[in-house]
Residue, then its C-alpha position, 0 to 999 in steps of 0.5 A: a058244478f064242474d071244478g075242472v074240465e079237460l078235453a082232448s080232441t084228435v082229428g083223423e082222416r075220417a073221424t075225430e076222437t075226443v076224451l072228456n075228463l070232468r071233476a064234478r062236485s054235487t051236494r046230492g045224487g041224481e041224473h045230470a044230462i049234458d048235451l053231446p055234439a051232433g052225431a057223437e058216439l059214446l065209446e066208453a065211460h068211467r067214474d072214478q076210474q071204474p067203467i060204467n054203462l051209459a047211453v046216448r039218447d037224443g044227443k044227451l048223456s045222463l051222468p049218474l052223479l053221487p054226493g061229493e067230488h067225483s071224476y068222470r072220463l068219457r071217450l067219444r067218436e064223431p063221424h067227420g075227419i079233417a077239414t079246412r076248418a077243424h074245431t073242438p066239439i061243443f059240450a053243453l054241461h048245464a052247470p057252472v064250469a071252471n078251469i077248462d083245458l082244451t086240446l086239439q090234435l091235428p094230423q101232421d100233413r096239415w099246414v096251420l094258417w090260423a087259430w081261434g078260441p079263448t085268449a089264453g091259447p095259441a097264436v100264429l105269429y107268422w102273420s105279424q112277421l109278414i107285416v114286417l116283411l112287407l115294410a122291409a120289402w118296401l124300404l129295400a125297393r126304395f132305398a137299397p142300391t140294387p135293381l130289385r123291385f118290391h115284388h122281388w124282395l117280397l117273393l124272396g122273403l116269402g120263400f125264406s119266411a116259413f123256415a129261416w129269417s136269418a137266411y133271408a137277412l144274409v142274402v139281403l146283406w149280400l145284394i146290398l153290399l154288391g150294390l154299394r160296390a157298384r156305386a163306390s169309388l175305390e181308386r184311393l184304396s190301397v192294393t191290400t185293402f181293395n183285394l181284401l174287399q174283393a175277396g170278402l165279397a167273393g166269399l159272401t157271394l159263395l155263402s149266399l149261393i149255398v144258402l139260396i141253393g140249399a133253400v130249395p130242398t129245405g122248402l120242398l122237403g121240410l115243414p113250414d114254421m108258422h111260429v105257433a106259440g101260446q099255452g105250450s102249443s105247437a104246429w099240430n098240437l094246440h092248447w087253450f085255457a079258460d077260467q070259467s063258463a056258465n054252461a057250454l065249453p068255449g069254442t076253439g078252432v083251426l084253419s088249415v090246408s093240406l101240406w101239399v099246398y105248401k109244397i106246390a107253393m115252394l116249388a113255384w118259388a124255387l122256379w122263380l128263384a132260379n130264373a131271377l138268380i141268373g139276372w142277379l148274378r149277371w148284375g152282381f158280377d158287373a158290380w164286383t168287377r166295376g173299375d177292376y176286380w184284382r190289383k197287383n203290387a208294383p214289383k220291388g226294385a224296378p228302375p224308374p223310367l229313363p227320361p227321353a234323350a236330348g234332342s229326341s222327340p218323345d215319340a221316338 
């Protein structure tokens, strides 16, 4: 039996290297054959940290087992590199296996979209957040006092979703407050309150413009955050754990595309945002100046207007 297995696979541009660590427990010595992935080349092998000579025949590798517990380390290379679907190699150990750790390392120019494998493993949380964004965009299009429609809210959120949800929330707040300003009746407000409200909206507008303008280089030059979490995983280093297997190691994999796909998508979003922002600013300025944009206090000590003289007409 194998009491522990650690597999670490590093995917390159043209080849994939895998290190397989085994803790074998046997009651007697002998040869034990394991099945390697198709086309795998054995680079080196160790038993108890000592090198041993092994050969691959017909896709099988014979491990020279000794009685008791011993550790084996195999390093292999497969003649295929990164692709849209990348996965850890499948080894059939032909014996019960427990405590299985699997690691898949991707190049940092990949955009991870999905991952699968044992339950104790990474999850791409972005897609669950996208469902929340769809609901939020629908609610905003239906109830927010702005001229923006569903596709506006959705596209705006998609641009921010890969790196900053808080920035999206700030822009949404800015647009809603401008819409409320356009609909509100502010004649009863004092001069000081009205001016403070106008100054606050102007400051929020400036802050929102800084966020929107800063989002363009951040999206084009930055890296997407797909919120990969689970078993200490990150965007390009994914880990899985399985309790046991009767024979073959569990299959794991990742769906990814080139980072250039993300860059092109962000460029298209930036062009759309620049065009849409012109209309939003025109509407926002009309909303901010509705009724009046600034009030002045009446001069102190001003004499009241004189009544008209007797016998004279009001228009005289």
